[in-house]
N, C-alpha and C positions, 0 to 999 in steps of 0.2 A: 423685269428680267427679259433678256434677249439672248437666245442661243444662236451661235454663228457657225456656219460650216464653210464660209468663204468670205473674202473681202475684195471689193472692187479696186482696181488700180487707183492709187492716190488716196486711199483711206487709211486711217489709223488702225493698226491691227494688234499691237502688242506693247507692253511696257515692261521694263525691268529696272532693278535697283542695283547700282554699283555700290558696294558696302565694304566697310572695314572688316567686319566679322560676320560671315554668313550665318553661323550658328546663333548669334545674338539676334540677327535680323529674322531668322526663322521663328524664334520664340516670340518676338514682338508681333509679327504679322499673323502668326497662327492664333495668338490670343485676341488681337484686335479685330481681324477679319474672318476668323473661323476657317482658315485655310490649312490644308495638308501639304507637305513639301516632300519632294523626291529629287535626289541628285540625278541629272540626266546628261551625261557627257562621256565621250570616249577618251577625253584628254584628262588624265589624272592630275596634271599640273594646273589645269584651268577648268575646274568643275563648274558646270552650269546647273542651277537648281530651278525646278518648276514648282509653282504654287498651284494647287488644285482646289476648286470649289465644287462640291457635289460630284467629285470624280472628274471634273473637266478642267483643263489647263487654262489659267486666267492671267498669270504674270510670272516673271522670272527674277532671279537674283544671281549675282556673281560677286566674288571678292575682287576688290581693286588690285591691280597689279602693282608691283613695287614702283614701276615708272610712273603710274598714275599718282600714287601717294607722294613720291618724290617731287612731282610737278605741282603739288598743291591741290590736286583735284579733290573736292569735297565729296562725301557720300551724296549720291543724287539719283533721282529717277530719270530714265531715258525713254524717249518716245520713238516708236517704230512706225514706218509708213510702208504699206504694201505696194509693190510695183510688179507689173507683168514681165518686164524685161530689164533686168538690172544693168546689163552692159549698155543698152541703149539709153537708159535714164542717166547713168553716170557720164556717158559721153556728152550729154547736153548740159552738164553742170557749169563748165567754164563760161559758155556763151550766155547762160542764164544769169550769171553773176555770183555764183557760189564757189565753194571749194570742196574738193574731195580730200578727206583727211587720212586716207590710207587706201590700200588696194581692196578690190572686191574680194571677199573671203567666203569660204564654205564653212557653215556652222559645223562644229565638231560632231554634233549628233546626226548630221546629214539632213536636218530638217529644212534647210534653205540656204540661200546665199545672201550676204549682207554687205553693206558699205556705209561707213560713217561720213556724214557730210556736214558742212556748215553753210548757213545762208549769209547774205552780205553783211549782216549785223553780228555774225559769230555764233548765233544759236545753233546748237548741234542736234541733229536727228539721225536716225538709222534707217536706211532703205532696206527692205526685206523682199526678196523674191522667194515665194514658198516652193518647197519641193515635197517634204513630208508633213509640214505643219503650216497652216495658213495664219495662225495667230491665236488670240484668245477665243475660246469656244463659248464663253459666257460673259456678258457685259451687263451693266446697269442693274446689278443685284448687289446687296450688301457685300462689300469687300472686293468688288470687281471694278474694272475701268468704266468710267462714265463719260469723260470728256477730256479733250486736250486743248490747251490754250497757249498760243505763242505770246510771250511777254517780251517786247522788242523795242529797241531804241528808234527805229525808223520803220513804221508799219508799211508805208507805201513801197519802200525798197524791198522789204521782205516779201510782201504779197506779189510784187512783180516777179520776183524770183520763183516762188512756189507755183504761181499760175503758169509761168512759162515752162517750168520743169514737169509739173504733175497734172496740168490741165484743170487746176482749181479755178473757181471764180469767187468773188467776194460781194458782200452786201452789208449795209449797216444793220446792227442789232439794237442799238439804242442811240440816244442823243449825246452820249458821252464819249463817242469814238470807238466803242466796241464793234469789231468787224466779224461777221460770220464767214466761215470758210465752207464753200459748197464744193463737194466732190464732183468732178466732171463726169465720171462714169456712172455714178449712182444718182446724181442730182440732189442728194441729201446734204443738209448742213451738218457737218461732222465735227466742227471745232470752232475756235475763235482766235482772234488776235487783238492785242491791246497794247497801248504805249507803256513802256516800262517806267516806273518811278525813277526820279533822278538818282544816279549812283548804282542802280540795279542792272547787272549785265543781262544782255538778251539771252533768253532760254525758253525751252518748252516746259510748261507746267502740266502735271498730271492730276486729274481729278478722279477720286474713287466714290462710288455710290455707297451710302450708308442708310440704315433704317431711321436713325435718330442722330442728327448732327451734334446736338448738345451732349447727349449721353456718350457719343464716341469721343468727343473732345475730353471729357472726364476720364474715359478709359485710356486715352493717349497719355494723360498726365500720370495716371496710376502705374503705367508701364514704363515711366521714366522719360517720356517724350516731352515736347514743348508745344505751346501755342504761339504761332507767329502772327496770325491775324484772327482775332476773336470771332466767334460765330455771329453771323448777321443774316438777315433775310434779304436775298437777292432775287433777281428775276427767275432763277432756276430753283429757288427754295433756300433752305437754311444751309449756309456754306461757311467753312472755316479753313484756314491754312494752318497746318501743324507740321511738326518734325518728329521723326522716330528717335529712339534713344541713342542713335549714332549720328544724328544731325541731318539725315536725308529729309528734305521738305516735300510735302504734297498737300493737296487740297481734298477735303471731304465735302460731299453735298448730298442732300436728301435724295433718296431714290425717286425716280419718276413714278407717279401713280398710274 
């Protein structure tokens, strides 16, 4: 368990799920992860929901807009990256080789400013400049964020982009091409990047810590979810990829001891 009261520039600080039905998602994740949920938005037409663990905010969820649904966007988990100055960071995106997918926006709750970006491979992430909320206050405990991994068609192009934009550096984590992402401000390895399998579009994957990977897989199935990649023992522990009962995919991995 790690409690957080701030995040360095360039570190992963939050995740949320864009979902077809927020009430269904609340039921699924409250049962699976032991979370409590509270709607937290001044915009009644676009309500944002916060998930709490032990009274601390750990993740978010929102209903997909009609435009998202019409465009064929699946239910999915989104990765947020904390930045000190969002205007300065956004201005550097074109030269670094990425795209800004919309204007910088103020969160309806007043908690921060955000911008949706895409790297050279098309993987989407959200930049977040905190105002009232720095991000998840608890990580690496059952049902909370544990890791973020970029699954991408061109690892070198993606890492060149993020290193230029956010001050990251990289280093090999194994002999199979898994790349560690080191935050420039903290010096810590905060995530990873790996080559996407053929036919899989570039994206950010979200990992949640769980006490027992195999038991959680069975819980997912009982709740109407699916197993995408069966549980196996990896360098980080027992790990599996699953999907919730509306199709949003995520990974689970045993909590760090």
